[in-house]
VOPAGU-2260 file (C-alpha; in pm, 1 decimal, decimal comma):
REM VOPAGU-2260
SITE   aa  ch    i         X         Y         Z
SITE  MET   A    0       0,0       0,0       0,0
SITE  LYS   A    1     155,1     328,0    -115,0
SITE  TYR   A    2     -33,7     548,7     133,5
SITE  ARG   A    3     -73,8     380,9     472,3
SITE  LEU   A    4    -240,0     673,8     650,8
SITE  LEU   A    5    -523,6     906,0     550,8
SITE  ALA   A    6    -584,6    1225,1     749,0
SITE  THR   A    7    -927,4    1368,6     676,8
SITE  ASP   A    8   -1095,9    1696,2     759,7
SITE  LEU   A    9   -1464,7    1688,8     858,3
SITE  ASP   A   10   -1670,7    1996,3     766,4
SITE  GLY   A   11   -1685,8    2048,8     392,5
SITE  THR   A   12   -1494,0    1724,0     344,6
SITE  LEU   A   13   -1618,1    1408,9     517,2
SITE  LEU   A   14   -1944,6    1578,0     617,3
SITE  ASN   A   15   -2186,2    1691,9     348,0
SITE  ASP   A   16   -2386,1    2012,9     379,0
SITE  GLN   A   17   -2649,8    1827,6     585,6
SITE  LYS   A   18   -2375,5    1729,7     835,8
SITE  GLU   A   19   -2407,7    1365,7     737,9
SITE  ILE   A   20   -2159,1    1118,9     587,6
SITE  ASP   A   21   -2258,2     943,7     266,2
SITE  MET   A   22   -2277,2     565,0     290,8
SITE  GLU   A   23   -2052,7     546,1     -15,1
SITE  THR   A   24   -1784,2     728,0     183,2
SITE  ILE   A   25   -1827,2     506,7     488,9
SITE  GLU   A   26   -1792,1     196,6     271,1
SITE  ALA   A   27   -1477,7     331,8     101,7
SITE  ILE   A   28   -1319,5     411,7     439,0
SITE  HIS   A   29   -1384,4      60,5     564,4
SITE  GLU   A   30   -1247,3     -90,6     245,2
SITE  TYR   A   31    -928,9     116,1     283,3
SITE  ARG   A   32    -891,6       8,4     646,2
SITE  LYS   A   33    -947,6    -357,7     561,1
SITE  ARG   A   34    -653,1    -334,4     325,0
SITE  GLY   A   35    -435,1    -205,6     608,1
SITE  GLY   A   36    -480,6     170,8     590,0
SITE  LYS   A   37    -528,4     392,6     894,4
SITE  VAL   A   38    -778,5     681,4     894,8
SITE  VAL   A   39    -726,6     976,1    1127,3
SITE  ILE   A   40    -975,6    1259,4    1170,7
SITE  CYS   A   41    -799,1    1596,4    1160,3
SITE  SER   A   42   -1051,0    1870,8    1237,1
SITE  GLY   A   43   -1114,9    2207,3    1393,2
SITE  ARG   A   44   -1398,0    2046,6    1588,8
SITE  SER   A   45   -1388,2    1968,3    1961,5
SITE  PRO   A   46   -1261,8    1640,0    2111,9
SITE  LEU   A   47   -1615,4    1518,7    2188,2
SITE  SER   A   48   -1738,7    1607,8    1841,3
SITE  THR   A   49   -1452,8    1431,4    1664,2
SITE  GLN   A   50   -1489,4    1124,6    1888,3
SITE  TRP   A   51   -1864,4    1108,8    1824,7
SITE  ILE   A   52   -1812,6    1120,8    1449,0
SITE  ALA   A   53   -1526,6     869,8    1464,2
SITE  ARG   A   54   -1733,7     628,1    1671,0
SITE  THR   A   55   -2028,9     653,8    1432,8
SITE  LEU   A   56   -1794,1     588,7    1141,3
SITE  GLY   A   57   -1647,8     284,2    1312,5
SITE  LEU   A   58   -1306,8     446,6    1364,1
SITE  SER   A   59   -1281,2     363,8    1733,5
SITE  GLY   A   60    -922,6     283,4    1825,5
SITE  GLU   A   61    -769,5     542,1    1593,3
SITE  PRO   A   62    -598,1     860,9    1719,5
SITE  ILE   A   63    -768,2    1194,1    1649,0
SITE  ILE   A   64    -646,7    1548,6    1586,7
SITE  ALA   A   65    -894,7    1805,6    1722,6
SITE  TYR   A   66    -907,7    2185,7    1744,1
SITE  ASN   A   67    -686,8    2224,9    1435,5
SITE  GLY   A   68    -397,4    2044,3    1601,4
SITE  ALA   A   69    -421,8    2185,1    1953,8
SITE  ILE   A   70    -539,0    1850,1    2093,2
SITE  LEU   A   71    -415,7    1505,9    1998,4
SITE  LEU   A   72    -626,5    1219,3    2129,3
SITE  ASP   A   73    -478,6     871,7    2163,2
SITE  LYS   A   74    -648,2     553,4    2042,3
SITE  ASN   A   75    -840,3     528,2    2371,4
SITE  GLY   A   76    -976,2     884,1    2353,2
SITE  GLY   A   77    -740,9    1025,7    2615,3
SITE  ILE   A   78    -555,1    1352,1    2562,6
SITE  ARG   A   79    -204,1    1262,3    2450,8
SITE  GLU   A   80     -93,2    1618,3    2379,3
SITE  GLN   A   81    -254,9    1957,0    2431,2
SITE  SER   A   82    -141,7    2308,0    2337,0
SITE  VAL   A   83    -296,2    2606,7    2515,7
SITE  PHE   A   84    -269,6    2983,8    2477,2
SITE  PRO   A   85     -33,0    3166,5    2713,6
SITE  TYR   A   86    -187,9    3445,3    2918,4
SITE  GLU   A   87     -28,9    3746,2    2744,3
SITE  PRO   A   88    -132,0    3667,7    2383,2
SITE  LEU   A   89    -487,4    3598,6    2504,8
SITE  MET   A   90    -506,9    3934,6    2678,4
SITE  SER   A   91    -364,7    4119,3    2377,9
SITE  PHE   A   92    -611,6    3941,7    2152,6
SITE  TRP   A   93    -910,9    4018,3    2372,6
SITE  GLU   A   94    -813,3    4385,2    2402,3
SITE  LEU   A   95    -799,4    4415,1    2024,2
SITE  CYS   A   96   -1141,4    4245,3    1994,3
SITE  GLU   A   97   -1291,4    4502,5    2232,0
SITE  THR   A   98   -1123,0    4793,5    2054,3
SITE  GLU   A   99   -1234,8    4679,1    1708,4
SITE  GLY   A  100   -1582,4    4559,7    1811,1
SITE  ILE   A  101   -1509,2    4202,8    1700,5
SITE  TYR   A  102   -1692,8    3900,6    1840,0
SITE  ALA   A  103   -1485,9    3599,0    1948,3
SITE  HIS   A  104   -1552,5    3288,2    2151,2
SITE  PHE   A  105   -1309,1    3053,9    2320,3
SITE  TYR   A  106   -1282,3    2676,6    2353,9
SITE  GLU   A  107   -1193,7    2530,1    2691,8
SITE  GLY   A  108   -1207,2    2153,3    2654,4
SITE  ASP   A  109   -1561,5    2075,7    2541,9
SITE  THR   A  110   -1695,4    2399,8    2686,5
SITE  LEU   A  111   -1753,4    2709,9    2474,7
SITE  LEU   A  112   -1680,4    3039,9    2653,8
SITE  VAL   A  113   -1886,4    3324,9    2509,8
SITE  PRO   A  114   -1926,3    3694,1    2604,4
SITE  LYS   A  115   -2301,1    3673,2    2535,0
SITE  VAL   A  116   -2552,8    3442,3    2371,6
SITE  ASN   A  117   -2599,6    3527,5    2005,0
SITE  LYS   A  118   -2649,3    3367,6    1662,7
SITE  TRP   A  119   -2289,9    3247,4    1648,7
SITE  ASN   A  120   -2316,5    3032,8    1957,8
SITE  GLU   A  121   -2681,0    2966,2    2047,7
SITE  HIS   A  122   -2690,2    2638,8    1850,1
SITE  TRP   A  123   -2329,1    2541,7    1914,5
SITE  ILE   A  124   -2405,1    2220,6    2103,6
SITE  GLU   A  125   -2635,1    2090,6    1828,5
SITE  ASN   A  126   -2383,3    2190,1    1559,4
SITE  ASN   A  127   -2092,0    2048,8    1757,5
SITE  ILE   A  128   -2264,2    1711,2    1798,5
SITE  PRO   A  129   -2460,6    1650,1    1475,3
SITE  THR   A  130   -2723,6    1377,3    1487,5
SITE  LEU   A  131   -2563,9    1168,1    1209,3
SITE  GLU   A  132   -2895,6     983,0    1188,5
SITE  LYS   A  133   -2844,9     899,5     818,7
SITE  SER   A  134   -2487,3     793,6     891,6
SITE  GLY   A  135   -2573,4     542,7    1163,6
SITE  GLY   A  136   -2594,9     769,5    1467,3
SITE  GLU   A  137   -2852,9     668,7    1726,8
SITE  ARG   A  138   -3076,6     925,0    1896,6
SITE  HIS   A  139   -3003,9     824,6    2256,2
SITE  GLN   A  140   -2630,3     831,4    2184,0
SITE  TYR   A  141   -2605,0    1180,9    2038,9
SITE  LYS   A  142   -2830,2    1315,0    2314,5
SITE  SER   A  143   -2597,1    1164,2    2572,4
SITE  VAL   A  144   -2291,3    1317,9    2405,8
SITE  ARG   A  145   -2459,2    1659,4    2379,4
SITE  GLU   A  146   -2514,6    1660,1    2753,6
SITE  LYS   A  147   -2136,6    1662,3    2800,2
SITE  CYS   A  148   -2100,7    1990,5    2608,3
SITE  GLN   A  149   -2158,9    2331,0    2761,8
SITE  VAL   A  150   -2188,0    2693,8    2654,3
SITE  LYS   A  151   -2074,6    2920,6    2937,5
SITE  VAL   A  152   -2139,3    3297,2    2934,1
SITE  VAL   A  153   -1836,7    3484,7    3068,8
SITE  ASP   A  154   -1928,2    3847,5    3139,9
SITE  ASP   A  155   -1580,4    3952,9    3251,2
SITE  PHE   A  156   -1320,6    3774,0    3043,3
SITE  TYR   A  157   -1027,4    3944,6    3214,5
SITE  ARG   A  158   -1141,1    3826,5    3554,8
SITE  TYR   A  159   -1214,5    3477,4    3428,2
SITE  LEU   A  160    -865,0    3448,3    3283,5
SITE  LYS   A  161    -697,2    3562,0    3604,8
SITE  GLU   A  162    -908,3    3361,6    3846,0
SITE  GLN   A  163    -973,7    3041,2    3651,3
SITE  GLU   A  164    -656,7    3019,9    3438,7
SITE  PRO   A  165    -848,7    2827,0    3170,0
SITE  SER   A  166    -676,0    2593,4    2925,6
SITE  ILE   A  167    -794,8    2756,3    2603,9
SITE  THR   A  168    -694,5    2564,3    2293,2
SITE  LYS   A  169    -879,8    2743,6    2014,0
SITE  ILE   A  170   -1051,0    3074,9    1936,9
SITE  ALA   A  171   -1312,4    3143,7    1669,9
SITE  VAL   A  172   -1389,1    3491,8    1540,1
SITE  PHE   A  173   -1699,9    3596,8    1348,0
SITE  ASP   A  174   -1821,5    3913,2    1179,5
SITE  ASP   A  175   -2117,1    4001,6     958,6
SITE  GLY   A  176   -1932,8    4273,1     771,6
SITE  ASN   A  177   -1591,7    4279,9     611,4
SITE  LYS   A  178   -1383,4    4352,1     920,6
SITE  LEU   A  179   -1190,3    4027,5     948,5
SITE  PRO   A  180    -916,2    4092,4     688,6
SITE  GLU   A  181    -833,9    4421,6     862,2
SITE  PHE   A  182    -858,5    4260,1    1205,6
SITE  THR   A  183    -614,1    3990,7    1091,8
SITE  ARG   A  184    -374,2    4257,5     965,0
SITE  LYS   A  185    -382,5    4437,7    1301,6
SITE  LEU   A  186    -320,3    4113,7    1489,0
SITE  LYS   A  187     -11,0    4058,3    1278,6
SITE  GLU   A  188      97,3    4421,4    1313,4
SITE  GLN   A  189      80,6    4393,7    1689,8
SITE  ALA   A  190     277,1    4067,0    1669,6
SITE  VAL   A  191      14,9    3873,4    1866,6
SITE  ASP   A  192     173,3    3528,2    1873,2
SITE  MET   A  193     -99,5    3300,8    1732,7
SITE  GLU   A  194    -172,5    3086,2    1428,7
SITE  ILE   A  195    -451,2    3240,2    1220,9
SITE  SER   A  196    -644,3    3066,8     944,8
SITE  SER   A  197    -974,5    3150,3     782,2
SITE  SER   A  198   -1270,4    2991,0     620,3
SITE  PHE   A  199   -1354,5    3087,3     264,6
SITE  ASN   A  200   -1381,9    3461,0     205,1
SITE  PHE   A  201   -1299,6    3547,9     567,3
SITE  ILE   A  202   -1640,4    3432,8     690,8
SITE  ASN   A  203   -1466,5    3349,9    1016,9
SITE  LEU   A  204   -1120,1    3307,4    1167,4
SITE  GLU   A  205    -989,1    2999,4    1345,7
SITE  ILE   A  206    -700,2    3070,4    1580,4
SITE  THR   A  207    -469,5    2829,8    1762,9
SITE  PRO   A  208    -160,1    2876,1    1981,8
SITE  SER   A  209     163,9    2969,8    1809,6
SITE  GLY   A  210     310,6    2685,9    1604,4
SITE  VAL   A  211      -4,8    2475,7    1628,0
SITE  THR   A  212    -163,7    2368,4    1299,9
SITE  LYS   A  213    -316,9    2055,6    1155,4
SITE  ALA   A  214      10,6    2003,2     971,1
SITE  SER   A  215     228,2    2027,0    1283,4
SITE  ALA   A  216       1,1    1784,3    1470,6
SITE  LEU   A  217      -5,5    1540,8    1179,9
SITE  ILE   A  218     374,8    1547,1    1154,0
SITE  LYS   A  219     396,5    1456,3    1525,1
SITE  LEU   A  220     139,6    1181,3    1482,9
SITE  THR   A  221     309,7    1020,5    1183,3
SITE  LYS   A  222     633,8    1002,0    1382,8
SITE  GLN   A  223     451,3     839,2    1673,4
SITE  LEU   A  224     287,7     588,0    1439,8
SITE  GLY   A  225     608,3     521,2    1250,6
SITE  ILE   A  226     448,0     611,1     916,9
SITE  PRO   A  227     651,8     843,4     691,9
SITE  LEU   A  228     487,0    1158,9     560,7
SITE  SER   A  229     565,0    1027,4     212,5
SITE  GLN   A  230     324,5     740,2     286,0
SITE  THR   A  231      56,9     971,4     425,1
SITE  ALA   A  232    -236,3    1122,7     235,9
SITE  ALA   A  233    -455,9    1408,2     352,8
SITE  ILE   A  234    -783,4    1548,9     228,9
SITE  GLY   A  235    -950,0    1880,4     310,4
SITE  ASP   A  236   -1140,7    2175,7     176,4
SITE  ASN   A  237   -1022,7    2495,9     338,6
SITE  PHE   A  238    -738,0    2725,4     434,2
SITE  ASN   A  239    -681,8    2555,7     770,2
SITE  ASP   A  240    -611,2    2238,0     568,7
SITE  ALA   A  241    -364,5    2399,4     327,4
SITE  LEU   A  242     -42,3    2334,2     520,2
SITE  MET   A  243    -148,4    1976,1     587,4
SITE  LEU   A  244    -215,4    1913,3     218,1
SITE  SER   A  245     127,9    2052,9     131,6
SITE  ALA   A  246     312,8    1853,9     400,5
SITE  VAL   A  247     205,0    1499,6     311,7
SITE  GLY   A  248     295,3    1262,2      31,4
SITE  LEU   A  249     -45,4    1307,0    -132,3
SITE  GLY   A  250    -256,5    1616,6     -67,1
SITE  ILE   A  251    -612,4    1598,7    -198,5
SITE  ALA   A  252    -839,8    1902,4    -213,8
SITE  MET   A  253   -1215,6    1874,5    -224,3
SITE  GLY   A  254   -1392,5    2006,0    -530,5
SITE  ASN   A  255   -1564,8    2263,5    -309,5
SITE  ALA   A  256   -1231,3    2401,5    -184,2
SITE  PRO   A  257   -1130,2    2758,9    -274,3
SITE  GLU   A  258    -908,9    2784,4    -581,9
SITE  LYS   A  259    -598,3    2871,9    -376,9
SITE  VAL   A  260    -639,0    2553,4    -171,8
SITE  ARG   A  261    -694,3    2342,0    -483,2
SITE  GLN   A  262    -373,3    2483,7    -631,9
SITE  LEU   A  263    -174,1    2367,9    -326,9
SITE  ALA   A  264    -299,7    2010,0    -353,1
SITE  ASP   A  265    -159,5    1727,1    -561,3
SITE  GLN   A  266    -505,7    1612,9    -667,2
SITE  VAL   A  267    -862,9    1742,5    -661,0
SITE  THR   A  268   -1163,6    1518,1    -600,4
SITE  GLY   A  269   -1540,8    1569,6    -608,6
SITE  ASN   A  270   -1722,0    1797,3    -365,3
SITE  ASN   A  271   -1856,1    1706,4     -22,4
SITE  ASN   A  272   -2210,4    1657,5    -151,5
SITE  GLU   A  273   -2106,9    1397,0    -408,2
SITE  ALA   A  274   -1896,7    1165,7    -189,7
SITE  GLY   A  275   -1571,0    1333,4    -285,5
SITE  VAL   A  276   -1380,2    1149,1     -12,1
SITE  ALA   A  277   -1501,4     811,1    -137,7
SITE  LYS   A  278   -1396,9     901,1    -491,8
SITE  ALA   A  279   -1051,7    1002,7    -370,3
SITE  ILE   A  280   -1001,0     684,9    -167,1
SITE  ARG   A  281   -1100,9     461,6    -454,9
SITE  ARG   A  282    -898,1     650,2    -713,5
SITE  TYR   A  283    -576,9     723,1    -523,7
SITE  LEU   A  284    -551,6     498,0    -215,8
SITE  LEU   A  285    -690,8     155,8    -310,8
SITE  GLU   A  286    -406,3      58,8    -538,3
């Protein structure tokens, strides 16, 4: 087998627009694993969310990369490695958010810290733990997993940081207007030490601690597994996948990926609504 490991993104990649996984894709994943391949989820989603999706897929026993590389879960679901934001960059970031009128929320484990309840967080638990009913998810199971998630309103973020010293692994930033490119520029100008990536067209920003990316986490994982990067494939659809697609032996972009991401990949497959992952596995990995 030329590519012994497949790292796959979730949203816009493995998940279709209905937040389900096509049966064709599930079958292709199992066929690849039966032939000896390993499949690792590599997502910006939370540990619980990635574990829920992995379990529904039948990927129990595989390591997982969550929060864009900030958390690496071992094959038993325990945290093997975790990267958190230092205090000073968090404070600098929050001060700039307040100055610029930018909304951000923060991920502490499987809890979402928000300054207020609004449209960007009010359905977070349901979005974080999709039902996956068409993908084999059972109602009592996803309800049980959702109960382990929490959205916590933090009125005074400064005080919370000082008193609670939270282990924050990821930040998400949202804006209705066109402020995010300028906000990103100011973050870089002020040398706030963080990794910044965006979804298509700067709809939102995903921020991790300095040096933490999907690519850096995947490089660590391949060393731990004893699988060379040259024998690793990765598939994704967005800018937070770009470094990962460039780092591996075979980088595959989804058909729904932005043009710049597609240009960085070695191959391009179908989109997430036409079982693009299944097509990629069958065309490039089952040989």
